[in-house]
N, C-alpha and C positions, 0 to 999 in steps of 0.2 A: 723470728716470727714477724717482727715489724717490717722488715724488708720484703718478706713474702706478701704481706698484706698490701704494701705499697705497689708491688709489681702486679698483683691481681687487679687492683684498682686502676692502675695505668692501662693494663690490657683491656679491661672492660670499657673504660672511657674511650679508648682508641677505636674499639669495635663499634660502639654506639655512634661515634662521630663519622665513621667511614662512609656510610651510604650517602650522606650529604656532601662529603668531600669529593666524590666522583661524579656528582650530578652536573648538569648544565647550569649556567647562571644567567642572570638577566641584568640589563642596564636600562633604566628609564629616564628619559629626558622630557621635561615639561616646557614645550616651546610656546612662548607668548601667552602665558597663563592668564594674564589680565584681560585678554579678549575672549576667554572661554565663555560659552553660552550660559552655563549655570553651575557655578560652584559657590553659590550664595550661602552664607552661614546662618541666615535667620538672625536670631538674637546673640549668637556666639561671636566671639572675636574673629574677624575675617582671616587674619594671618594664621592663628592657631588652628582654625577650622581647615583652611587650605592645606597646611602642613600635615595635619592628621589625615586628611583625605588622601593626599599624595603618598604618604607613608603607607597607608592601608592598601592602596593600589599597587605600590612597589612590592609589598610583601606578597600580594596575590600573584603578580607576574612572576616573582621568584618561585613561588610554590608551583605554578604551572610549568615554568622552565625546568624545574628539577626533574620533571618526567621525561625530558629529552636526553639524548645520549651524552655520555661523559665528554667534557671538554667544550661542548658547544656553548655559544653565547647568543642569547636572544636580546637584540637591541630594539627598544621601543621608543619612538619619538611621538609623544602625545601632542596633538595640535588643537583638539577641542574636547570638552567634556560638558555634558548636560545631564546632571543627576536626575534620578527619578523624582517626580514631585516638583513642587514650585513653592517658593517662599513669598512671592508676590500675591498669591491667592489667599494668603492667610490674614490679610488685614494689618492692623496695627502691631500685632504681636510677633510678626515675622517668623512664624513656625513653618517648617516644611510640611506641606500637605501633599500626600501621595494619592493621585487619582489616575485612572486609565488614560486620560488625555495628556498627562505629563510623563511621557515615556523616557527611559534613559537612552542616551546617545553617547558615542565616543568615536572620535576620528584620530587615527594614528597611522604611522608607517612603521614597518618592522624590517629587520634584517636578522636572519639566522646565520651565524658564522660557525664553521667547524673549528676543531681544535687548532688548526693551522691558520685560522683567520680568513679562510676562503668562504665566499658567499655560497650558502646552500639554498637559501630561499629568501625572497623579499616581496613586499607588496605595500600598497596604500590601502588602508582599511577604513570603511565607514560603517559603524555598527549602530543599529537602532532596533530596539525590541518593543514593537507596538503591542505585543501580547504579554508584556511583562507581568501582568497581574493574573493571567490565565494559567490554568494548571494548578495542581495541588502539590507538586514536588518542588518546593523551594528549599534547596540544600542549606541556604544561609538565612533561614527564616528570622532568626534572632540576632543576626550579625549586621554590623555596619556595612553599607553598600551592597546589601544582599542581591538586589535586582541587577546591579551593574556587574557583580561577580558572576552571577548566573549567565549573563549575556557574554561575558568574556570566556567563561568555560565552554559554552557552545561554540564560539568562534575558534577557540584553541583546539577543541576536539576535532572539528571539521578540518582545520588548516594543517594540523600536525598528526593526524590519525596514523599515518604510516611511519612516523618517526619516533613515536613515544616508546619508551622502554618500560617493559612490565617489571614491577617490583614485587 
């Protein structure tokens, strides 16, 4: 009975992990991050803030890439980030203030490679969402980097609409 339980547990674990195992992956490079337009931490430690922001973006790119065909690799080279809001507008307390005039921006280049490493698609991207506060459908309303993630989702959907795998 013990061996049977072990085998069933192993089988179920394998099946639950399988969908992610066959998805595309992503690799993100942060080029010259010290010159980025705005990744200011406000009152938070700059290094930990930057690492948390980069990790959050990397997870989001991985989530988007997972909708691409098996074996593909989405390589992203981020060259500039300007988070929604501004910390300089907050006065002495250095809190990020989000207003319509402080729209999110991101510049990067990407390469989509197939399972054999051949280039499928590539481009230089300059994203800016001037209407980031308009509309009522903010999927990431209570999440970190919600405006930026929405902007990336729109770009990804337009760019890879014919390549996405239905799950």
